[in-house]
PATINU-516445 format. One record per residue (C-alpha): z, y, x; residue in three letters. Coordinates in steps of 0.02 Angstrom, whole numbers, padded with zeros to 5 digits, always signed. Each point is the difference from the previous one (the first is absolute). Layout:
REM residues N
ZYXAla/...
//
This chain:
REM residues 478
+01969+00599-01695Met/-00132-00172+00067Ala/-00106-00098-00119Lys/-00072-00166+00046Asn/-00174+00002-00026Lys/-00144-00149+00039Ser/-00098+00019+00146Ser/-00171-00105+00033Tyr/-00079-00021+00144Val/-00180-00053+00057Cys/+00014-00181+00098Gln/-00162+00058+00115Gln/+00025+00165+00037Cys/+00194+00037-00032Gly/-00054+00175-00087Ala/+00157+00030-00150His/-00032+00031-00177Phe/+00125+00062-00136Gly/-00070-00105-00126Lys/-00094-00169-00019Trp/-00201+00022+00010Ala/-00123-00135+00018Gly/-00108+00088+00164Gln/+00095+00078+00149Cys/-00095+00159-00004Thr/+00050+00024+00195Asp/-00099-00164+00057Cys/-00100-00053-00156Gly/+00076-00177-00007Glu/+00042-00078-00180Trp/+00147-00069-00064Asn/+00084+00045+00155Ser/+00148+00084-00049Leu/+00165-00097-00021Val/+00172+00070-00049Glu/+00119+00041+00128Ala/+00189+00019-00029Pro/+00060+00130-00079Asn/+00019+00156+00110Val/+00124+00152-00009Ser/-00117+00139-00086Met/+00073+00184-00015Pro/+00044+00047-00187His/-00044+00168-00039His/+00074+00114-00140Asn/-00089+00123-00085Lys/+00166+00099-00017Asn/+00021+00006+00185Thr/+00010+00177+00059Ser/-00061+00072+00132Lys/+00087-00054+00172Pro/+00167+00068+00053Asn/-00021+00166+00108Ala/+00134-00063+00117Ser/-00125-00158+00058Arg/-00114+00128+00052Ala/+00044-00009+00209Val/-00074+00146+00074Ser/-00072-00030+00195Arg/-00042+00092+00136Ser/-00172+00029+00071Ala/+00039-00127+00149Gly/+00136-00123-00101Ala/-00073-00187-00040Pro/-00038-00052-00174Ala/+00102-00132+00008Gly/+00145-00083+00115Asn/-00098-00144+00061Tyr/+00108-00108+00129Ser/-00051-00150+00110Gly/-00106-00003+00178Thr/-00178+00071+00004His/-00134-00014+00104Ser/-00045+00149+00120Ala/-00156+00094+00004Val/-00099-00009+00133Met/-00205+00024+00062Pro/-00093-00131-00029Leu/-00057-00012+00192Asn/+00197-00012+00047Ala/-00008-00177-00091Val/+00018-00126+00105Ser/-00139-00162-00005Val/+00006-00166+00046Thr/-00122-00132-00017Leu/+00021-00120-00148Asp/+00047-00176+00077Thr/-00117-00143-00086Arg/+00073-00170-00050Leu/-00139-00127+00005Pro/-00003-00120-00145Thr/-00092-00130+00097Gly/-00160+00001-00116Ile/-00121+00115+00081Ser/-00100+00062-00162Glu/+00188+00027-00077Phe/+00024+00112+00134Asp/-00168+00094-00025Arg/+00050+00035-00171Val/+00167+00064+00028Leu/-00066+00121+00147Gly/+00035-00105+00161Gly/+00160-00086-00052Gly/+00158+00036-00103Leu/+00080+00169+00058Val/+00198-00018+00003Ala/+00080+00067-00172Gly/-00158+00000-00090Ser/-00009-00062-00166Val/-00148-00092-00075Val/-00040-00044-00173Leu/-00129-00130-00037Ile/-00087-00062-00146Gly/-00104-00116-00084Gly/-00046-00117-00121Asp/+00114-00151-00047Pro/-00046-00144+00142Gly/-00117+00084+00105Ile/+00108-00007+00142Gly/+00124+00143+00012Lys/+00152-00122+00036Ser/-00094-00103+00122Thr/-00035+00136+00129Ile/+00157+00057-00006Leu/+00076-00157+00030Leu/-00125-00014+00133Gln/+00039+00175+00076Thr/+00209-00035+00002Ala/-00024-00156+00076Thr/-00116+00079+00130Asn/+00105+00132+00035Met/+00174-00106-00003Ala/-00064-00101+00139Lys/-00073+00145+00131Ala/+00113+00011+00128Asp/+00033+00191-00026Ser/+00051-00047-00183Leu/+00075-00165+00016Ala/+00114-00033-00168Gly/-00043+00186-00064Ser/-00082-00040-00159Ala/+00072-00019-00196Leu/-00092-00072-00112Tyr/+00079+00052-00177Val/-00073-00081-00143Thr/+00039+00049-00190Gly/-00118-00100-00107Glu/+00000-00183+00102Glu/+00136-00094+00049Ser/+00036-00043+00213Leu/-00060-00175-00047Ala/-00183+00062-00051Gln/+00003+00132+00150Val/+00050-00151+00134Ala/-00121-00122-00107Met/-00144+00145+00026Arg/+00060+00002+00186Ala/-00018-00179+00037Lys/-00170-00018-00108Arg/-00077+00148+00130Leu/+00084-00087+00151Asp/+00089+00169+00034Leu/+00125+00006+00145Pro/+00161+00032-00140Ala/+00147-00032+00138Asp/+00022+00196+00049Arg/-00057+00065-00173Leu/+00170+00069-00095Arg/-00031-00013-00181Val/+00119+00077-00169Leu/-00024-00052-00197Ala/+00062+00170-00073Glu/-00053+00141-00122Thr/+00135+00117+00013Asn/-00039+00133+00118Val/+00170+00053+00031Glu/+00025-00177+00064Thr/-00174-00005+00085Ile/+00044+00154+00100Cys/+00186-00069+00032Ala/-00107-00155+00071Ala/-00110+00101+00108Leu/+00136+00113+00084Thr/+00083-00179+00048Gln/-00163-00080+00083Glu/-00073+00154+00064Gln/-00185-00048-00020Pro/-00152+00068+00081Ala/-00103-00035-00162Ile/+00051-00025-00153Ala/-00105-00078-00162Ile/+00067+00008-00165Ile/-00101-00102-00121Asp/-00014+00087-00138Ser/+00040+00178-00027Ile/-00012-00035-00215Gln/+00150-00142+00014Thr/+00119+00139+00114Ile/+00133+00077-00114Tyr/+00141+00123+00041Thr/+00156-00001-00091Asp/+00013+00190+00006Ala/-00129-00010-00154Ile/+00036-00085-00156Asn/-00170-00093-00038Ser/-00099-00151+00030Ala/-00103-00046+00163Pro/-00186+00065-00012Gly/+00025+00148-00089Gly/-00058+00189+00073Val/+00183+00048+00028Ser/+00065-00149+00102Gln/-00151-00015+00089Ile/-00027+00186+00050Arg/+00187-00020+00035Glu/+00002-00146+00095Ser/-00139+00041+00115Ala/+00090+00175+00029Ala/+00152-00111+00080Ile/-00095-00110+00114Leu/-00127+00134+00046Thr/+00149+00097+00061Arg/+00073-00136+00093Tyr/-00158-00038+00086Ala/-00007+00183+00053Lys/+00168+00021+00061Gln/+00008-00172+00092Thr/-00172-00005+00060Gly/-00022-00152-00084Thr/-00195-00056-00030Ala/-00012-00024-00177Leu/-00119-00111-00116Phe/-00005+00030-00191Leu/-00092-00143-00117Val/-00047+00088-00155Gly/-00086-00066-00159His/-00154+00069-00079Val/-00080+00022-00159Thr/-00138-00063-00103Lys/-00093+00162+00076Glu/+00035-00066+00169Gly/+00124+00147+00033Thr/+00185-00019+00064Leu/+00119-00012-00136Ala/+00118+00114-00001Gly/+00029+00187+00004Pro/-00128+00108+00097Arg/+00134+00076+00094Val/+00025-00178+00092Leu/-00164+00004+00097Glu/+00059+00195+00049His/+00160-00066+00066Met/-00056-00111+00137Val/-00120+00001+00155Asp/-00135-00115-00039Thr/-00088-00081-00145Val/-00096-00157+00021Leu/-00091-00076-00144Tyr/-00078-00192+00013Phe/-00155+00014-00069Glu/-00127-00155-00032Gly/+00028-00147-00140Gln/+00144-00104+00028Ser/-00144-00165-00022Asp/-00077+00069+00133Ser/+00000-00053+00193Arg/+00008+00166+00061Phe/+00145+00112-00018Arg/-00020+00222+00034Met/+00151+00089+00034Ile/-00043+00185-00008Arg/+00100+00157+00051Ala/+00006+00147-00137Val/+00156+00100+00088Lys/+00039-00002+00177Asn/+00096+00126+00059Arg/-00005-00084+00183Phe/-00195-00041-00006Gly/-00166+00012-00073Ala/-00012-00045-00203Val/-00134-00113-00065Asn/+00030-00105+00137Glu/-00043-00180-00051Leu/+00067-00155+00081Gly/-00104-00148-00040Ile/+00075-00191-00022Phe/-00036-00169-00038Gly/+00092-00104-00098Met/+00028-00170+00067Thr/+00149-00147-00018Asp/+00096+00086+00135Met/+00009+00171-00096Gly/-00105+00141+00054Leu/-00101+00016+00135Lys/-00087+00162+00079Glu/-00173-00015+00000Val/-00090+00055+00185Ala/-00188+00064-00049Asn/+00035+00074-00178Pro/-00168+00058-00016Ser/-00070-00168-00001Ala/+00095-00090-00152Ile/-00082+00143-00108Phe/-00172-00038+00064Leu/-00100-00124-00110Ser/-00136-00120+00114Arg/-00140-00032-00094Tyr/-00163-00095+00043Asp/-00122+00130-00072Lys/+00035+00191-00047Pro/+00050+00003-00189Val/-00025+00160-00116Ala/+00141+00087-00044Gly/+00098-00017+00176Ser/+00035+00135+00132Val/+00125+00027+00139Val/+00114+00132+00002Met/+00101+00064+00155Val/+00160+00058-00072Ser/+00128+00070+00098Arg/+00191-00044-00042Glu/+00139+00096+00051Gly/-00044-00014+00202Thr/-00137-00116+00020Arg/-00162-00028-00085Pro/-00035-00156-00076Leu/-00164-00071-00061Leu/-00004-00060-00213Val/-00137-00061-00096Glu/-00040+00072-00157Val/-00094-00061-00137Gln/-00073+00054-00161Ala/-00091-00085-00162Leu/-00091+00098-00116Val/-00080-00080-00124Asp/-00058+00054-00191Asp/+00126+00031-00129Ser/+00008-00123-00150Gln/+00099+00159-00081Gly/+00101+00134+00038Ser/-00031+00014+00211Pro/+00154-00033+00090Arg/+00061+00059+00175Arg/+00119-00121+00113Met/+00081+00043+00159Ala/+00093-00108+00104Leu/+00074+00051+00148Gly/-00063+00195-00036Leu/+00030+00144-00096Asp/-00069-00018-00190Phe/-00014+00168-00031Gln/-00095+00046+00170Arg/-00114-00131-00027Leu/-00057+00087-00176Ser/-00037+00139+00088Met/-00081-00075+00134Leu/-00110-00091-00109Leu/-00085+00185-00068Ala/-00006+00073+00165Val/-00122-00145+00034Met/-00103+00018-00161His/-00006+00168+00026Arg/-00046+00031+00181His/-00049-00193+00049Gly/-00134-00028-00150Gly/+00100-00164-00031Ile/+00107+00008-00180His/+00103-00143-00075Thr/+00000+00061-00179Ser/+00010-00155-00123Gly/+00046-00100+00144Gln/+00175-00081+00049Asp/+00050+00042+00186Val/+00130-00110+00072Tyr/+00066+00060+00176Val/+00126-00132+00119Asn/+00061+00024+00169Val/+00008-00189+00085Val/+00173-00055+00048Gly/+00119+00116-00122Gly/+00013+00147+00100Val/+00001+00164-00083Lys/-00097+00139+00094Val/+00059+00165-00055Ile/-00089+00124+00119Glu/-00158+00075-00064Thr/-00105-00075+00139Gly/-00048-00159-00105Ser/-00114+00130-00113Asp/-00160-00040+00083Leu/+00039-00192+00020Ala/+00055-00004-00188Val/-00172+00086-00030Leu/-00112-00089+00109Leu/+00075-00172-00074Ala/-00041+00061-00171Cys/-00180+00044+00060Ala/-00036-00160+00071Ser/+00044-00099-00154Ser/-00082+00118-00104Ile/-00161-00034+00093Lys/+00046-00196+00028Glu/-00030+00038+00202Lys/+00129-00037+00125Pro/+00026+00098+00141Leu/+00020-00062+00160Pro/+00143-00099+00057Ser/-00004+00091+00155Ser/+00040+00164-00081Leu/+00159+00126-00030Ala/+00014+00131-00082Val/+00155+00147-00017Phe/+00010+00166-00086Gly/+00048+00125-00124Glu/-00129+00060-00134Val/+00009+00153-00078Gly/-00039+00048-00190Leu/-00164+00084+00061Ser/-00058-00156+00094Gly/+00054+00056+00173Glu/+00085-00140+00119Ile/+00169+00065+00074Arg/+00076-00032+00147Pro/+00134-00113+00005Val/+00152-00010+00156Pro/-00020-00100+00127Asn/-00182-00040+00019Gly/-00022-00054+00176Gln/+00147-00120-00017Glu/-00081-00082-00158Arg/-00166-00021+00075Leu/+00093-00085+00155Lys/+00064-00097-00122Glu/-00167-00054-00048Ala/-00053-00045+00143Met/+00135-00084+00056Lys/-00042-00133-00138His/-00177+00007+00025Gly/-00101+00110-00136Phe/-00155+00071+00061Lys/-00036+00127-00123His/+00122+00132-00058Ala/-00049+00155-00133Ile/+00132+00142+00023Ile/+00034+00183-00022Pro/-00090+00095+00094Lys/+00149+00103+00046Ala/+00059-00155+00079Asn/-00147-00058+00105Ala/+00059-00002+00177Pro/-00119+00056+00137Ala/-00186-00071+00013Lys/+00056-00037+00184Asp/+00159-00065-00016Ala/+00025-00177+00100Pro/+00107-00057-00106Gln/-00092-00027-00161Phe/-00161-00069+00077Lys/+00005-00164-00094Gly/-00014+00055-00153Ile/-00124+00104-00096Asn/+00074+00147-00077Val/-00061+00083-00165Ile/+00073+00185-00043Ala/-00031+00030-00166Val/+00024+00180-00089Glu/-00035-00046-00188Arg/+00022-00142-00104Leu/-00194-00035-00049Asp/-00021-00021+00197Asp/+00136-00118+00028Ala/-00078-00107-00148Ile/-00182+00024+00064Glu/+00078-00041+00185Ser/+00099-00144-00053Ala/-00156-00088-00085Phe/-00127+00007+00137Glu/+00102-00099+00127Leu/
//
């Protein structure tokens, strides 16, 4: 016997529940449980007797636990597995290739997300037209749109002055129809815009639901792996900035890219938060123009403000995003509070800012109690590494003292809870980046200091410090 029982599915994480609740206990999202179609649940009879003895099947010690039919993969030693180098397909946009790890890998699935209007469809249309006109991939790119009509895609290509004669397009939302078209066209690259609009006939629910997104993405991923087609999936984001849909979606794909920056800003940044074929946290920097997204040749220059004279509360930090160093300006404003003191960080971890201010009070002798503290990373870039600690505290100290730091000073270093300045990875590469842009002074952790007789660093005054109070004292003596 069986009876129908309602089931509720979280639209954020895909967890199943037997009854409705206001909050999903798995992911913590509120008002995300939606009733799913009735499922068949086993009916338990209280008077059911013990299982019949005839159902008990004795097995010999070597007998299998069940009857498993079908083909099986062979078990082999790891060193016997043949390894081939991944063939990279250039996208025609070097900054995009950098984020992808050097280009597209055949059979890879890339999920790209970002706020509405930030440039997801634009850069993918540019990529598709670039790869379609390549001699090696002539006519081998398919753009599948589920949100726009073909006329809208054509208008965008015309506005961006893109060569659209070789790009194949399809307006479709059914995943089975899309796979049939892919099988017929056999493209080297395919773009699905977007995964939230795709549905499969195998599931009786509206497009955009957890089950539809998960199953449709699984079908497309399976096709890409079997045929070697490089696949782009466009994903929507929630108000918190994370990809909408079940978290399993990010685990299914090979690469996850996020657009950073504001949609009204001149610059756009794409960060790789997952990449099976390249470095994570790699950052690609683009400028939004009337002709689409253009790569920035010198990314460090766009994040540096040029003042006629030094300004209090500003310092240049040498960050490292992925495989390259990047110069970023950190600004701080510390002012008397008119009520409860506020702390705000844009482009930095807010919780870490509060911790650093406590370290500066205890080990640097500079307190911010009763004062508002605002810290901003210029250009909208998000700095997630701890090498920004020293720059943040020096900018705050400069604002409190109302003493500008030299415009030719660059800093980097992690600050520990006991006030020590800890080393960061690739310290010498950061110094070289600062020298390349004309910086004359650098305050860095002592463990990152190069040898005194190193000829490549003779053009810069390297100040190696071990403690926070030494760093603050050295900065204001320059």
